[in-house]
C-alpha positions as CSV (number, residue, x, y, z in Angstrom):
1,M,4.3,0.0,0.1
2,I,5.0,-0.7,4.0
3,N,8.8,-1.6,4.8
4,V,9.3,-4.7,5.6
5,I,12.8,-6.3,8.1
6,G,12.5,-9.5,9.6
7,E,10.5,-12.8,7.7
8,G,7.1,-12.6,8.1
9,E,3.8,-12.0,5.9
10,V,2.6,-8.8,5.1
11,I,-1.2,-9.0,3.9
12,V,-3.2,-5.0,2.4
13,G,-6.5,-5.4,1.3
14,S,-7.7,-2.9,-0.9
15,N,-7.7,1.1,-1.1
16,C,-5.1,1.3,1.7
17,S,-3.5,4.5,2.7
18,I,0.4,3.7,3.8
19,G,2.0,6.6,4.7
20,Q,6.6,7.3,4.1
21,G,8.3,5.3,6.7
22,A,6.3,3.3,7.8
23,T,7.3,-0.4,8.6
24,V,7.1,-3.5,10.1
25,I,9.9,-5.6,11.9
26,F,10.0,-8.8,12.0
27,K,11.8,-10.7,14.6
28,K,10.5,-14.4,13.9
29,K,8.1,-15.6,11.6
30,S,4.8,-13.9,11.9
31,K,1.6,-12.1,10.3
32,L,0.8,-8.9,9.9
33,T,-2.7,-8.5,7.8
34,L,-4.4,-4.2,7.3
35,A,-8.3,-5.1,6.5
36,D,-9.8,-2.5,3.6
37,Y,-9.5,0.9,3.8
38,V,-7.1,0.9,6.4
39,T,-4.3,3.8,7.2
40,V,-1.4,3.9,8.2
41,G,0.5,7.2,8.4
42,D,4.1,8.1,8.3
43,G,7.2,6.8,10.4
44,V,4.5,4.3,12.5
45,K,6.9,1.7,13.5
46,I,4.7,-2.3,14.2
47,V,7.2,-4.5,16.1
48,I,6.6,-8.6,15.9
49,E,8.8,-10.8,18.3
50,D,5.4,-13.0,18.0
51,G,1.9,-13.3,17.6
52,F,0.3,-11.6,15.0
53,V,-1.5,-8.2,14.1
54,V,-4.5,-7.8,12.6
55,I,-6.0,-4.6,12.2
56,G,-9.5,-3.9,10.7
57,D,-11.7,-2.2,8.0
58,W,-11.6,1.6,8.1
59,T,-8.6,2.0,11.2
60,T,-6.8,4.8,11.1
61,I,-2.9,4.5,13.0
62,H,-1.4,8.0,13.1
63,A,1.9,9.0,12.5
64,N,4.6,7.5,14.7
65,T,2.0,5.4,16.1
66,L,4.5,2.4,18.4
67,I,3.0,-1.0,17.9
68,L,4.4,-4.7,19.9
69,S,3.8,-7.3,19.5
70,K,4.2,-11.1,21.2
71,V,1.5,-12.3,21.8
72,G,-0.5,-10.7,19.6
73,V,-2.6,-7.9,19.1
74,S,-6.2,-7.6,17.4
75,I,-7.9,-4.1,16.6
76,A,-10.7,-4.3,14.8
77,R,-12.5,-2.0,12.2
78,H,-13.2,2.4,12.6
79,C,-10.4,2.6,15.2
80,W,-8.4,5.8,15.3
81,F,-5.1,6.4,17.4
82,G,-3.5,9.6,17.3
83,Q,-0.2,10.0,16.8
84,N,2.7,9.1,18.3
85,S,1.0,6.1,21.0
86,I,1.7,3.5,22.0
87,L,0.2,0.3,21.6
88,D,2.3,-3.1,23.2
89,G,0.6,-6.4,23.2
90,T,3.1,-8.6,25.1
91,G,0.4,-9.5,27.1
92,G,-2.0,-9.6,24.7
93,L,-3.8,-6.7,23.6
94,A,-7.6,-7.1,21.5
95,I,-9.0,-3.1,21.3
96,D,-13.6,-3.9,19.8
97,D,-14.8,-1.6,17.0
98,G,-15.0,1.9,17.0
99,V,-12.6,2.7,19.9
100,R,-10.7,6.2,20.3
101,V,-7.4,6.3,21.3
102,G,-5.5,9.8,21.5
103,M,-2.3,11.6,20.6
104,Y,0.2,10.7,22.9
105,S,-2.0,8.0,24.7
106,Q,0.6,4.6,26.2
107,I,-2.1,1.0,26.3
108,W,-0.3,-1.6,27.8
109,T,0.3,-5.0,28.3
110,H,3.3,-6.0,31.0
111,V,5.2,-4.6,32.5
112,A,8.9,-5.1,33.3
113,A,11.8,-3.7,35.4
114,G,14.9,-4.2,37.1
115,E,16.8,-8.0,37.1
116,Q,14.9,-10.7,38.4
117,I,18.7,-12.2,39.2
118,E,18.7,-10.0,41.4
119,G,15.0,-11.1,43.2
120,C,13.4,-8.4,41.8
121,Q,9.6,-9.0,41.5
122,L,8.7,-6.8,39.4
123,Y,7.0,-8.4,36.0
124,S,4.0,-9.2,34.5
125,A,2.0,-9.5,31.4
126,R,-1.9,-9.8,30.6
127,P,-3.9,-9.5,28.4
128,T,-5.6,-5.4,28.1
129,H,-9.6,-5.4,26.4
130,I,-10.5,-1.9,25.4
131,R,-14.3,-3.0,24.3
132,K,-16.4,-1.5,21.4
133,D,-17.3,2.6,21.0
134,A,-14.6,3.3,23.8
135,W,-13.1,6.8,23.6
136,L,-9.8,7.3,25.3
137,V,-9.3,11.3,25.3
138,G,-5.8,12.0,24.7
139,S,-2.4,10.9,27.0
140,C,-3.8,8.5,28.3
141,T,-2.2,5.5,30.2
142,V,-3.7,1.9,30.1
143,G,-1.8,-0.8,32.5
144,S,-1.6,-4.4,32.0
145,G,-4.8,-6.5,32.5
146,I,-6.9,-3.8,32.2
147,E,-10.6,-4.1,30.6
148,I,-12.7,-1.4,29.4
149,G,-15.9,-1.4,28.6
150,E,-18.4,-0.4,26.2
151,R,-18.8,3.4,26.0
152,V,-16.1,4.5,28.5
153,I,-15.1,7.9,28.2
154,C,-11.7,8.7,29.7
155,M,-10.7,12.3,30.2
156,N,-7.7,13.8,28.9
157,G,-4.6,12.2,30.6
158,S,-6.6,9.7,33.1
159,N,-4.1,6.8,34.1
160,I,-6.4,3.7,34.0
161,T,-5.1,1.0,36.5
162,K,-8.2,-0.5,37.1
163,S,-11.0,-2.6,34.4
164,I,-13.9,-0.2,34.3
165,P,-17.4,-1.1,33.8
166,D,-19.2,0.5,30.1
167,H,-21.0,3.1,29.7
168,S,-18.1,4.3,32.7
169,V,-16.8,8.2,32.2
170,V,-12.9,8.5,34.3
171,A,-11.1,11.3,34.7
172,G,-7.7,11.3,36.7
173,I,-4.7,9.5,38.5
174,P,-5.4,7.3,39.3
175,A,-8.7,7.3,36.9
176,K,-11.8,7.3,39.3
177,V,-15.5,6.9,37.3
178,R,-17.6,10.1,37.8
179,E,-20.6,9.0,39.1
180,G,-24.0,10.5,37.4
181,L,-22.0,12.0,34.5
182,T,-22.7,10.7,30.6
183,F,-22.1,11.9,27.2
184,Y,-24.4,9.6,25.3
185,K,-28.5,10.7,25.2
186,K,-31.1,7.9,24.2
187,I,-32.5,9.0,20.4
188,D,-34.9,6.8,18.9
189,L,-35.1,5.3,15.4
190,D,-37.0,7.8,13.7
191,E,-34.5,11.0,15.1
192,K,-31.6,8.2,13.6
193,F,-33.2,7.9,10.4
194,K,-34.0,12.2,11.0
195,L,-30.3,12.4,11.7
196,M,-28.9,10.0,8.4
197,R,-31.2,12.2,5.7
198,E,-29.8,16.0,6.9
199,W,-26.1,14.2,6.7
200,V,-26.7,12.4,3.1
201,L,-28.2,16.0,2.4
202,E,-25.2,17.6,3.5
203,F,-23.4,15.1,1.4
204,S,-25.1,15.1,-1.8
205,L,-24.9,18.9,-2.6
206,E,-21.5,19.2,-1.0
207,H,-20.3,16.2,-3.8
208,Q,-23.3,17.5,-6.5
209,F,-24.9,13.7,-6.7
210,E,-28.8,13.8,-7.2
211,M,-30.3,12.3,-3.9
212,S,-34.3,11.2,-3.0
213,A,-35.9,10.1,0.4
214,Q,-38.7,7.8,1.1
215,E,-40.5,9.2,4.1
216,N,-39.3,7.4,7.1
217,N,-37.8,4.2,5.6
218,C,-35.0,5.3,2.6
219,I,-33.5,7.2,1.5
220,C,-31.3,6.7,-1.9
221,L,-28.2,8.5,-3.3
222,Y,-26.9,8.0,-6.7
223,G,-23.8,8.0,-7.9
224,N,-21.4,9.0,-11.5
225,E,-20.6,5.3,-12.0
226,G,-24.0,4.4,-12.0
227,T,-24.0,3.1,-8.6
228,Q,-26.7,3.8,-5.8
229,L,-26.7,3.7,-2.5
230,S,-30.2,2.9,-0.4
231,I,-30.2,3.6,3.6
232,Y,-32.3,1.9,4.7
233,R,-33.9,2.8,8.5
234,D,-34.8,-0.3,9.7
235,E,-33.3,-4.1,9.3
236,Y,-36.6,-6.1,7.9
237,D,-36.4,-3.6,4.4
238,F,-32.4,-3.8,5.1
239,N,-32.2,-7.5,5.0
240,A,-35.2,-8.1,2.1
241,N,-33.5,-5.5,-0.1
242,K,-30.0,-5.9,-0.3
243,G,-28.1,-8.2,-2.7
244,R,-29.6,-6.5,-6.0
245,H,-27.3,-5.6,-8.8
246,N,-25.5,-1.8,-8.3
247,V,-27.0,-0.6,-5.1
248,V,-25.6,-0.8,-2.0
249,A,-28.1,-1.6,1.4
250,F,-26.7,-0.1,4.6
251,C,-28.5,-0.2,7.4
252,I,-29.4,2.4,10.1
253,E,-31.4,0.0,13.2
254,N,-28.0,-2.3,12.9
255,K,-25.7,0.1,11.1
256,Q,-24.0,-2.7,8.7
257,Y,-23.4,-2.2,5.3
258,E,-23.4,-4.4,2.1
259,K,-19.3,-3.6,1.1
260,K,-19.0,-3.9,-2.6
261,Y,-16.5,-1.3,-3.1
262,T,-18.3,1.2,-4.4
263,V,-16.3,4.5,-4.7
264,L,-19.5,5.9,-3.2
265,E,-19.9,3.8,-1.0
266,A,-16.3,4.6,0.7
267,M,-17.2,8.2,0.1
268,L,-20.6,7.8,2.2
269,I,-18.9,6.6,4.6
270,R,-15.5,8.2,4.9
271,Y,-17.7,11.4,5.8
272,L,-20.2,9.9,8.3
273,S,-17.4,7.8,10.2
274,G,-15.2,11.0,12.3
275,N,-17.7,11.6,14.7
276,K,-21.3,11.0,12.6
277,A,-22.9,7.8,12.3
278,R,-20.0,4.2,11.9
279,F,-20.6,1.8,9.3
280,Y,-19.5,-1.9,9.7
281,P,-19.4,-5.2,6.7
282,T,-22.0,-7.6,6.4
283,H,-19.4,-9.6,5.4
284,I,-16.0,-9.6,4.6
285,K,-15.2,-10.4,0.3
């Protein structure tokens, strides 16, 4: 369990992993919520002066990361933070699904220096928002009051001083958009199904699970505990078949799955979620 100093409530979901020396410090009565399958590394420190801190499903906070909250910190699902990073919620920090932040990065929501009694005006606290699937490669610094758009890639060592539009690549000090540069290509649903079939086959061979595939429609994986995963190509089939007993339905088109806490679903999600595919639960139990 996480070490708790001060008065506050800690809620820990199912199948979480807490490292040695991980600590939450409450300066006043507040709440820390870890959803399901969250990993908190060794020596992670969470200091909550005020506001709630929420960390979503499948998010990993690596060793010696510091999280500060005064207004609040909201971290969504399938996020990943490298070791020795700083996440500052003094002005309010919101991080959406699938965000990756490389080691030694710093995300700030406030700046303060000098004495106000001596007339120093260098003080500001403004919310920062990092949108879905953004990637800060490593050793990046983000200033307060900034919005980083969806699927933005900030190259190593970027100093982000201004908001960045969706689907941009930035680099430098200060970071600037590199026009015409992209690391994404368009993939249609048929290609996605083919990729998923190849990955599930690799997974099944590695763990000696039985697998079958219906041509361009559904992939089935059978676990040792009697459960089955059915991975549907499109949303129509997913909606028509979810809710079946002992079957966990996945959908390639909308990236959703039924969260039933089976060993097989957890193994597959963990296998895929690095940089192959990230699936998000249709609901929270």
